[in-house]
MIBA-364162 format. One record per residue: x, y, z of N, C-alpha, C in turn; residue number from 1. Coordinates in steps of 0.05 Angstrom, whole numbers, plus 5000, padded with zeros to 4 digits. Each point is the difference from the previous one (the first is absolute). Layout:
<lumdrens>
LUMDREN  n.px  n.py  n.pz  ca.px  ca.py  ca.pz  c.px  c.py  c.pz  num
LUMDREN     X     Y     Z      X      Y      Z     X     Y     Z  NUM
...
</lumdrens>
This chain:
<lumdrens>
LUMDREN  n.px  n.py  n.pz  ca.px  ca.py  ca.pz  c.px  c.py  c.pz  num
LUMDREN  5017  4976  5000   4983   5024   5000  5017  5025  5000    1
LUMDREN  5022  4999  5015   5018   5024   5001  5011  5007  4973    2
LUMDREN  5007  4979  4984   5010   5006   4973  4979  5013  4983    3
LUMDREN  4975  4991  5002   4979   5012   4984  4995  5029  5009    4
LUMDREN  5001  5006  5026   4997   5027   5009  5023  5018  4990    5
LUMDREN  5024  4989  5001   5023   5016   4990  4997  5006  4971    6
LUMDREN  4991  4981  4984   4996   5005   4971  4977  5020  4996    7
LUMDREN  4980  4998  5017   4978   5019   4998  5010  5028  5007    8
LUMDREN  5016  5003  5021   5011   5026   5007  5017  5012  4978    9
LUMDREN  5017  4983  4988   5017   5009   4978  4983  5009  4976   10
LUMDREN  4980  4984  4993   4982   5008   4978  4985  5025  5007   11
LUMDREN  4991  5003  5026   4985   5023   5008  5018  5025  5000   12
LUMDREN  5026  4997  5006   5018   5023   5000  5003  5010  4971   13
LUMDREN  5004  4982  4981   5003   5008   4972  4974  5013  4990   14
LUMDREN  4977  4987  5006   4975   5011   4991  4994  5026  5014   15
LUMDREN  5006  5002  5026   4995   5024   5015  5017  5024  4990   16
LUMDREN  5025  4994  4991   5017   5021   4989  4987  5011  4974   17
LUMDREN  4990  4982  4983   4987   5009   4976  4974  5015  5006   18
LUMDREN  4985  4990  5020   4975   5014   5008  5006  5027  5012   19
LUMDREN  5021  5002  5017   5008   5025   5011  5008  5020  4979   20
LUMDREN  5015  4991  4980   5007   5018   4978  4976  5010  4985   21
LUMDREN  4981  4981  4995   4975   5008   4987  4984  5020  5017   22
LUMDREN  5000  4996  5026   4986   5019   5018  5013  5027  4998   23
LUMDREN  5026  5001  5000   5015   5025   4999  4995  5015  4974   24
LUMDREN  5002  4986  4977   4999   5013   4974  4972  5003  4989   25
LUMDREN  4981  4984  5008   4974   5001   4988  4978  5006  5020   26
LUMDREN  4997  4985  5022   4978   5003   5018  5001  5027  5015   27
LUMDREN  5024  5007  5010   5002   5025   5015  4994  5024  4983   28
LUMDREN  5011  5002  4975   4992   5022   4983  4970  5000  4994   29
LUMDREN  4988  4976  4997   4971   4999   4995  4985  5010  5023   30
LUMDREN  5008  4994  5025   4987   5010   5024  5002  5031  5001   31
LUMDREN  5024  5010  4994   5003   5029   5000  4983  5014  4979   32
LUMDREN  4997  4987  4977   4984   5012   4979  4970  5000  5008   33
LUMDREN  4992  4977  5012   4972   4998   5009  4994  5020  5022   34
LUMDREN  5019  5004  5019   4995   5019   5021  4998  5028  4988   35
LUMDREN  5016  5006  4980   4998   5027   4987  4973  5002  4986   36
LUMDREN  4992  4979  4986   4974   5001   4986  4977  5003  5019   37
LUMDREN  5002  4986  5023   4978   5001   5020  4998  5028  5012   38
LUMDREN  5023  5012  5006   5000   5027   5011  4990  5020  4980   39
LUMDREN  5007  4995  4974   4990   5018   4979  4970  4998  4997   40
LUMDREN  4990  4975  5001   4971   4997   4997  4985  5012  5024   41
LUMDREN  5013  4998  5023   4987   5011   5024  4999  5031  5000   42
LUMDREN  5016  5012  4982   4999   5029   4997  5012  5015  5023   43
LUMDREN  5024  4990  5009   5014   5014   5022  5013  5025  4989   44
LUMDREN  4989  5022  5001   5011   5024   4988  5016  5017  5019   45
LUMDREN  5021  4988  5011   5017   5015   5018  5024  5009  4985   46
LUMDREN  5007  5021  4993   5022   5010   4985  5025  4983  5000   47
LUMDREN  5022  5011  4992   5026   4986   4999  5010  4994  5028   48
LUMDREN  5015  4978  5002   5010   4991   5025  5028  5011  5006   49
LUMDREN  5013  5011  4979   5027   5010   5005  5021  4978  4994   50
LUMDREN  5024  5009  4994   5021   4981   4992  5008  4982  5023   51
LUMDREN  5000  5010  5024   5009   4984   5023  4980  4977  5005   52
LUMDREN  4974  5006  4999   4980   4979   5004  5000  4980  4977   53
LUMDREN  5005  5009  4976   5001   4982   4977  5024  4981  5002   54
LUMDREN  5023  5011  5009   5023   4983   5004  4996  4979  5022   55
LUMDREN  4987  5009  5022   4994   4981   5022  4981  4979  4990   56
LUMDREN  4981  5007  4984   4981   4980   4989  5014  4980  4983   57
LUMDREN  5020  5010  4983   5015   4982   4983  5016  4980  5016   58
LUMDREN  5013  5010  5021   5016   4983   5018  4982  4979  5013   59
LUMDREN  4977  5009  5009   4981   4982   5013  4992  4978  4981   60
LUMDREN  4994  5007  4974   4992   4980   4981  5023  4980  4994   61
LUMDREN  5025  5010  4999   5022   4982   4995  5004  4981  5023   62
LUMDREN  4997  5011  5025   5003   4982   5023  4979  4979  5001   63
LUMDREN  4975  5008  4994   4978   4981   4999  5005  4978  4979   64
LUMDREN  5010  5008  4977   5006   4981   4979  5021  4980  5009   65
LUMDREN  5021  5010  5013   5022   4982   5009  4989  4981  5021   66
LUMDREN  4984  5010  5019   4989   4983   5021  4982  4979  4987   67
LUMDREN  4984  5008  4980   4982   4981   4987  5016  4978  4985   68
LUMDREN  5022  5008  4987   5017   4980   4987  5012  4981  5020   69
LUMDREN  5011  5010  5022   5010   4982   5020  4979  4982  5012   70
LUMDREN  4976  5011  5004   4978   4983   5009  4993  4978  4980   71
LUMDREN  5003  5006  4974   4994   4980   4980  5020  4977  5002   72
LUMDREN  5025  5006  5005   5020   4978   5004  4993  4983  5024   73
LUMDREN  4994  5013  5022   4993   4984   5024  4975  4984  4996   74
LUMDREN  4980  5011  4986   4976   4986   4994  5005  4975  4983   75
LUMDREN  5018  5003  4981   5008   4977   4983  5013  4978  5016   76
LUMDREN  5018  5008  5019   5014   4980   5017  4980  4986  5017   77
LUMDREN  4981  5015  5012   4980   4988   5017  4983  4980  4985   78
LUMDREN  4990  5008  4976   4984   4982   4984  5016  4976  4991   79
LUMDREN  5026  5004  4993   5016   4978   4992  5004  4979  5022   80
LUMDREN  5004  5009  5025   5002   4982   5022  4975  4984  5004   81
LUMDREN  4977  5014  4999   4974   4986   5002  4996  4981  4977   82
LUMDREN  5009  5008  4976   4997   4983   4977  5015  4974  5003   83
LUMDREN  5025  5002  5010   5017   4976   5004  4988  4981  5020   84
LUMDREN  4990  5011  5022   4987   4983   5021  4975  4987  4989   85
LUMDREN  4983  5015  4985   4976   4989   4989  5006  4979  4979   86
LUMDREN  5020  5004  4985   5008   4980   4979  5008  4974  5014   87
LUMDREN  5015  5002  5021   5008   4976   5015  4976  4985  5011   88
LUMDREN  4980  5015  5010   4977   4987   5013  4980  4989  4980   89
LUMDREN  4996  5014  4978   4977   4994   4982  5009  4989  4973   90
LUMDREN  5025  4998  4994   5009   4992   4974  4988  4973  4991   91
LUMDREN  4997  4980  5017   4989   4975   4990  4971  5003  4991   92
LUMDREN  4985  5019  5011   4972   5003   4992  4996  5019  4977   93
LUMDREN  5021  5014  4991   4997   5019   4978  4999  4987  4973   94
LUMDREN  4981  5008  4983   5001   4990   4972  5020  5015  4983   95
LUMDREN  5005  4989  4977   5016   5015   4981  5027  4989  4993   96
LUMDREN  5009  4979  5014   5026   4988   4994  5022  5020  5004   97
LUMDREN  5014  5006  4978   5023   5019   5001  4990  5029  5006   98
LUMDREN  4975  5005  4997   4989   5027   5004  4988  5004  5027   99
LUMDREN  5006  4982  5019   4989   5002   5027  5006  5027  5013  100
LUMDREN  5024  5010  4996   5008   5025   5013  4982  5023  4990  101
LUMDREN  4992  4999  4974   4983   5021   4989  4972  4997  5010  102
LUMDREN  4991  4976  5004   4973   4996   5012  5000  5011  5028  103
LUMDREN  5021  4995  5016   5001   5011   5027  5002  5030  4999  104
LUMDREN  5015  5012  4981   5001   5029   4998  4973  5012  4994  105
LUMDREN  4985  4987  4982   4973   5009   4995  4982  4999  5024  106
LUMDREN  5003  4979  5016   4984   4998   5024  5008  5021  5020  107
LUMDREN  5026  5005  5002   5009   5021   5018  4990  5028  4992  108
LUMDREN  5001  5006  4974   4990   5025   4991  4970  5003  5006  109
LUMDREN  4985  4978  4996   4972   5000   5006  4994  5005  5029  110
LUMDREN  5016  4987  5018   4994   5002   5028  5010  5026  5012  111
LUMDREN  5023  5009  4993   5012   5023   5013  4992  5027  4987  112
LUMDREN  4993  5000  4975   4993   5025   4986  4971  5001  4991  113
LUMDREN  4992  4981  4983   4974   5001   4988  4977  4999  5020  114
LUMDREN  5001  4980  5018   4979   4997   5020  4997  5025  5018  115
LUMDREN  5021  5011  5011   4996   5024   5016  4990  5024  4983  116
LUMDREN  5007  5001  4975   4991   5022   4983  4970  4999  4994  117
LUMDREN  4987  4977  5004   4972   4999   4996  4984  5018  5019  118
LUMDREN  5012  5005  5023   4987   5018   5020  5017  5025  5005  119
LUMDREN  5026  4996  5000   5019   5023   5005  5017  5005  4975  120
LUMDREN  4989  5013  4980   5015   5004   4975  5023  5019  5005  121
LUMDREN  5020  5000  4982   5022   5019   5002  4990  5029  5002  122
LUMDREN  5012  5015  5018   4991   5028   5005  5012  5018  4979  123
LUMDREN  4982  5012  4984   5009   5019   4980  5005  5027  5014  124
LUMDREN  5022  5014  4993   5004   5026   5012  4976  5018  4996  125
LUMDREN  4992  5014  5022   4977   5016   5000  4976  4987  5014  126
LUMDREN  5002  4974  5006   4979   4986   5014  5007  4996  5029  127
LUMDREN  4980  4996  5017   5005   4996   5028  4987  4974  5010  128
LUMDREN  5013  4988  5020   4990   4975   5012  4976  5007  5018  129
LUMDREN  4979  4985  4997   4977   5004   5017  5003  4987  5028  130
LUMDREN  5019  4981  5002   5003   4986   5026  5029  5002  5008  131
LUMDREN  5005  4999  5026   5026   5002   5011  5015  4974  4999  132
LUMDREN  5026  5000  5008   5016   4976   5000  4989  4978  5017  133
LUMDREN  4986  5007  5022   4988   4979   5017  4980  4983  4986  134
LUMDREN  4988  5010  4979   4981   4985   4984  5014  4988  4975  135
LUMDREN  5017  5016  4987   5012   4991   4975  5019  4977  5003  136
LUMDREN  5017  5001  5021   5020   4979   5003  4987  4972  5005  137
LUMDREN  4982  4997  5019   4987   4974   5003  4985  4991  4975  138
LUMDREN  4987  5020  4987   4985   4994   4976  5019  4990  4978  139
LUMDREN  5022  5013  4997   5020   4992   4980  5010  4972  5005  140
LUMDREN  5007  4994  5025   5010   4973   5007  4978  4979  4996  141
LUMDREN  4975  5007  5007   4979   4981   4995  4995  4995  4970  142
LUMDREN  5003  5021  4984   4997   4996   4971  5023  4984  4988  143
LUMDREN  5024  5002  5012   5021   4982   4991  4993  4971  5005  144
LUMDREN  4988  4995  5023   4990   4973   5006  4979  4991  4980  145
LUMDREN  4982  5018  4993   4979   4993   4980  5013  4994  4973  146
LUMDREN  5020  5017  4993   5014   4995   4975  5015  4974  4999  147
LUMDREN  5013  4992  5023   5013   4975   5001  4980  4977  4997  148
LUMDREN  4977  5002  5013   4980   4980   4998  4989  4997  4971  149
LUMDREN  4996  5023  4987   4991   5000   4972  5021  4987  4982  150
LUMDREN  5025  5007  5005   5022   4988   4983  5001  4970  5004  151
LUMDREN  4999  4991  5025   5001   4971   5006  4976  4986  4988  152
LUMDREN  4976  5012  5002   4976   4988   4988  5003  4998  4970  153
LUMDREN  5010  5020  4988   5004   5001   4971  5019  4978  4991  154
LUMDREN  5022  4997  5014   5020   4979   4993  4988  4972  5003  155
LUMDREN  4986  4996  5022   4987   4974   5006  4979  4994  4979  156
LUMDREN  4984  5020  4993   4979   4996   4979  5012  4993  4973  157
LUMDREN  5022  5013  4994   5014   4994   4974  5010  4971  5000  158
LUMDREN  5013  4992  5022   5011   4973   5001  4978  4979  4996  159
LUMDREN  4978  5002  5015   4979   4980   4999  4985  5000  4973  160
LUMDREN  4994  5024  4990   4984   5002   4975  5018  4991  4976  161
LUMDREN  5025  5008  5000   5017   4993   4977  5006  4970  5000  162
LUMDREN  5002  4988  5024   5005   4971   5001  4976  4985  4991  163
LUMDREN  4976  5011  5004   4975   4986   4992  4991  5006  4972  164
LUMDREN  5003  5025  4991   4989   5008   4974  5019  5015  4982  165
LUMDREN  5024  5004  5008   5019   5013   4982  5007  5028  5009  166
LUMDREN  5020  5012  4987   5010   5026   5009  4979  5023  4996  167
LUMDREN  4984  4998  4979   4981   5021   4995  4980  5002  5023  168
LUMDREN  4990  4976  5008   4982   5000   5023  5014  5009  5025  169
LUMDREN  5025  4993  5003   5016   5009   5023  5002  5030  5001  170
LUMDREN  5005  5013  4977   5002   5029   4999  4974  5013  5008  171
LUMDREN  4977  4989  4991   4974   5011   5007  4995  4997  5030  172
LUMDREN  5007  4977  5011   4996   4996   5029  5018  5018  5016  173
LUMDREN  5024  5005  4990   5019   5018   5015  4990  5029  4999  174
LUMDREN  4985  5007  4980   4991   5028   4997  4977  5006  5019  175
LUMDREN  4985  4980  5008   4976   5006   5016  5006  5014  5027  176
LUMDREN  5020  4991  5015   5007   5015   5024  5008  5029  4995  177
LUMDREN  5012  5005  4977   5008   5027   4993  4976  5017  4994  178
LUMDREN  4979  4988  4988   4975   5015   4996  4988  5008  5026  179
LUMDREN  5001  4982  5020   4989   5006   5026  5016  5024  5013  180
LUMDREN  5026  5000  4995   5016   5022   5011  4993  5026  4986  181
LUMDREN  4994  4999  4974   4992   5024   4986  4973  5010  5010  182
LUMDREN  4982  4982  5008   4975   5009   5011  5004  5014  5027  183
LUMDREN  5020  4992  5015   5006   5013   5025  5008  5029  4994  184
LUMDREN  5014  5005  4979   5008   5027   4993  4976  5017  4993  185
LUMDREN  4980  4987  4986   4976   5015   4992  4982  5006  5024  186
LUMDREN  5000  4983  5020   4982   5004   5023  5013  5015  5023  187
LUMDREN  5026  5004  4999   5014   5013   5023  4992  5030  5001  188
LUMDREN  4997  5011  5024   4994   5028   5002  5025  5017  4994  189
LUMDREN  4997  5025  4993   5023   5017   4993  5017  5004  5025  190
LUMDREN  5026  5001  4996   5019   5006   5022  5016  5024  4994  191
LUMDREN  4996  5013  4978   5014   5024   4992  4981  5023  4994  192
LUMDREN  5008  5024  5004   4984   5024   4994  5017  5020  4986  193
LUMDREN  4987  5019  4987   5014   5021   4986  5007  4991  4972  194
LUMDREN  5023  5009  4990   5009   4993   4973  4996  5022  4980  195
LUMDREN  5017  5021  5004   4998   5023   4981  5016  4995  4974  196
LUMDREN  5017  4979  5000   5016   4995   4976  4981  4989  4978  197
LUMDREN  5006  5005  4975   4984   4990   4978  4996  4970  5002  198
LUMDREN  4976  4990  4994   4994   4972   5002  5018  4982  4983  199
LUMDREN  5007  5010  4976   5017   4984   4982  5027  4996  5013  200
LUMDREN  5011  5021  5012   5026   4998   5013  4999  4981  5024  201
LUMDREN  4978  5002  5015   4998   4983   5023  4999  4970  4992  202
LUMDREN  4985  4994  4979   4999   4972   4991  5027  4991  4990  203
LUMDREN  5014  5017  4985   5026   4993   4989  5020  4996  5023  204
LUMDREN  4998  5016  5021   5018   4997   5023  4995  4973  5014  205
LUMDREN  4975  4992  5003   4994   4975   5014  5010  4976  4983  206
LUMDREN  4997  5002  4974   5010   4979   4982  5030  4999  5002  207
LUMDREN  5013  5023  5002   5029   5001   5003  5009  4986  5026  208
LUMDREN  4986  5005  5021   5006   4987   5026  4996  4970  4998  209
LUMDREN  4978  4992  4988   4994   4971   4997  5021  4986  4983  210
LUMDREN  5007  5012  4978   5020   4988   4982  5027  4998  5013  211
LUMDREN  5007  5020  5016   5026   5000   5014  5001  4978  5021  212
LUMDREN  4978  4995  5014   4999   4979   5019  5001  4973  4986  213
LUMDREN  4985  4997  4979   5001   4975   4984  5028  4994  4990  214
LUMDREN  5013  5021  4990   5027   4997   4990  5019  4992  5023  215
LUMDREN  4996  5011  5024   5017   4992   5022  4998  4970  5006  216
LUMDREN  4975  4990  5001   4996   4972   5005  5011  4983  4978  217
LUMDREN  4997  5009  4975   5011   4985   4977  5031  4998  5002  218
LUMDREN  5013  5022  5007   5029   5000   5002  5009  4983  5023  219
LUMDREN  4985  4999  5022   5007   4982   5022  4999  4971  4990  220
LUMDREN  4979  4993  4985   4998   4972   4990  5023  4994  4981  221
LUMDREN  5006  5018  4982   5022   4996   4981  5027  4996  5014  222
LUMDREN  5005  5018  5019   5025   4998   5015  5002  4975  5017  223
LUMDREN  4977  4993  5012   5000   4976   5017  5005  4975  4983  224
LUMDREN  4988  4998  4977   5005   4977   4982  5029  4999  4992  225
LUMDREN  5011  5023  4994   5029   5000   4992  5018  4991  5023  226
LUMDREN  4995  5010  5024   5017   4992   5022  4994  4971  5008  227
LUMDREN  4976  4991  4996   4993   4972   5005  5015  4981  4981  228
LUMDREN  5001  5007  4975   5015   4984   4981  5030  5000  5006  229
LUMDREN  5010  5024  5007   5029   5001   5007  5006  4984  5025  230
LUMDREN  4981  5000  5019   5005   4985   5024  4998  4970  4996  231
LUMDREN  4984  4991  4981   4997   4971   4994  5023  4990  4983  232
LUMDREN  5014  5018  4986   5021   4992   4982  5025  4992  5016  233
LUMDREN  5011  4977  4997   5024   4992   5015  5024  5017  4993  234
LUMDREN  5016  5005  5020   5024   5016   4996  5020  4985  4982  235
LUMDREN  5017  5015  4987   5019   4988   4981  5019  4981  5013  236
LUMDREN  5007  5004  5026   5019   4983   5013  4987  4979  5018  237
LUMDREN  4973  4998  4998   4986   4980   5017  5002  4973  4987  238
LUMDREN  4997  4978  5016   5001   4973   4988  4978  4996  4979  239
LUMDREN  4976  5013  5004   4978   4995   4981  5007  5013  4973  240
LUMDREN  5016  5021  5000   5006   5014   4975  5026  4989  4987  241
LUMDREN  5015  4984  5014   5025   4989   4990  4995  4974  4986  242
LUMDREN  5006  4998  4974   4995   4975   4986  5019  4978  5010  243
LUMDREN  4990  4976  5003   5016   4978   5009  5013  4987  4976  244
LUMDREN  5026  4998  5002   5014   4988   4978  5007  4971  5006  245
LUMDREN  5010  4986  4980   5009   4973   5003  5030  4998  4998  246
LUMDREN  5012  4983  5015   5029   4997   4999  5007  4981  4977  247
</lumdrens>
């Protein structure tokens, strides 16, 4: 198990570095642009702020971007460690053969990101949370549990239906729990208020966040598979790698 966790951490570090760079170069500027658009839509007509305040605002934005990038790396390492432990525990039950790591990455994305977003979507700049951390944190953790249950149910349904009626029936059976999760999103009460930024930009921002998280999970799976293959390959000086000759 320790080896799997180490490989997960290594894969998470690589994926987190890429995600942190993406956060720095793409997400942080997008947040700044949306904040500017939201303030413009709100019609804040307070004259110029002066060069000193503009410089301080620029420094603040740069600091926030650096912190976000560093947080992206740490997030990748944390997810990688969890991925390695989960792969050790659930690998025999995962379908997909050589693609088991990618199935687990999809389940992780569903549980950690998609399921919580059904009730607590990504906050677009200009919007406010209706509930405090005392409500959001337990709700978020509970939704992760719901997402894990949906992912496990989907995998189990695919295994049984594909074994009985083929892969097409398995895919249909696997989709049914996902439909139930989508219904939860439609029935959930709103948790955000406000939103002065243009609706098109808000939708684009949420898609950007979703794609970045999906890319993070995909990179973890790719890196983990690479490190897994390297770990299973015998060393050049090991007895298994040394051909036995005849005298």
